[in-house]
C-alpha positions as CSV (number, residue, x, y, z in Angstrom):
1,M,16.0,-17.1,12.6
2,S,13.3,-15.5,14.8
3,W,9.7,-15.2,13.8
4,E,10.0,-11.4,13.7
5,M,12.7,-11.6,11.0
6,M,10.7,-14.1,9.0
7,L,7.6,-11.8,9.2
8,H,9.8,-8.8,8.2
9,Y,11.1,-10.6,5.1
10,F,7.7,-11.9,4.2
11,L,6.3,-8.4,4.4
12,L,9.1,-7.0,2.3
13,V,8.5,-9.7,-0.4
14,L,4.7,-9.0,-0.2
15,L,5.4,-5.3,-0.7
16,L,7.6,-5.9,-3.7
17,V,4.9,-8.2,-5.3
18,I,2.1,-5.6,-4.6
19,C,4.1,-2.8,-6.1
20,I,4.9,-4.8,-9.2
21,I,1.2,-5.7,-9.6
22,A,0.3,-2.0,-9.2
23,I,2.8,-1.1,-12.0
24,E,1.7,-3.8,-14.4
25,V,-2.1,-3.6,-14.0
26,K,-3.9,-1.6,-16.7
27,D,-6.9,-0.4,-14.8
28,L,-6.2,2.7,-12.7
29,L,-8.7,1.8,-10.0
30,Y,-7.0,-1.5,-9.4
31,A,-3.6,0.2,-9.3
32,A,-5.0,2.6,-6.6
33,I,-6.2,-0.3,-4.6
34,M,-2.9,-2.0,-4.9
35,L,-1.2,1.2,-3.7
36,C,-3.5,1.1,-0.7
37,G,-2.3,-2.4,0.0
38,A,1.3,-1.4,-0.3
39,A,0.7,1.5,2.2
40,A,-0.9,-1.0,4.6
41,V,2.1,-3.3,4.4
42,I,4.5,-0.3,4.9
43,A,2.5,0.6,8.0
44,A,2.9,-3.0,9.3
45,L,6.6,-2.8,8.7
46,F,6.9,0.5,10.6
47,Y,5.0,-1.2,13.5
48,I,7.4,-4.1,13.5
49,L,10.3,-1.7,13.6
50,H,8.9,-0.3,16.8
51,A,7.6,3.0,15.3
52,P,3.9,2.8,16.1
53,D,3.3,6.6,15.7
54,I,4.6,6.5,12.2
55,A,2.7,3.3,11.5
56,I,-0.6,5.0,12.5
57,T,0.2,8.1,10.5
58,Q,1.1,5.9,7.4
59,A,-2.1,3.9,7.7
60,A,-4.3,7.0,8.2
61,V,-2.8,9.3,5.6
62,D,-1.5,7.1,2.9
63,A,-3.7,4.0,3.1
64,G,-6.8,6.1,4.0
65,I,-7.0,9.7,2.8
66,A,-4.7,9.3,-0.3
67,T,-6.5,6.3,-1.5
68,V,-9.8,8.0,-1.3
69,L,-8.4,11.0,-3.2
70,Y,-7.0,8.6,-5.9
71,I,-10.4,6.9,-6.3
72,V,-12.4,10.1,-6.4
73,T,-10.0,11.5,-9.0
74,I,-10.1,8.4,-11.1
75,S,-13.9,8.3,-11.0
76,R,-14.1,11.9,-12.2
77,T,-12.1,11.2,-15.4
78,R,-13.4,9.7,-18.6
79,R,-12.1,6.5,-20.1
80,E,-10.6,6.5,-23.6
81,E,-9.8,3.2,-25.2
């Protein structure tokens, strides 16, 4: 098995773990940060699959802009416990 396939499988398992953590965590801010990590892993997977233009777009839009919008939206809401 080549190192690229091993890296590919590792990133897929990491993506699965990060998504499960994002679903299970109770704090919305931590969930948004986990989604940012998932977007970064997806961008790495696109790069491994020889799609660097899609990887750059994924990293900029989903891991960058969308995460900032999530965090700003969460910070403007009130907590109720």
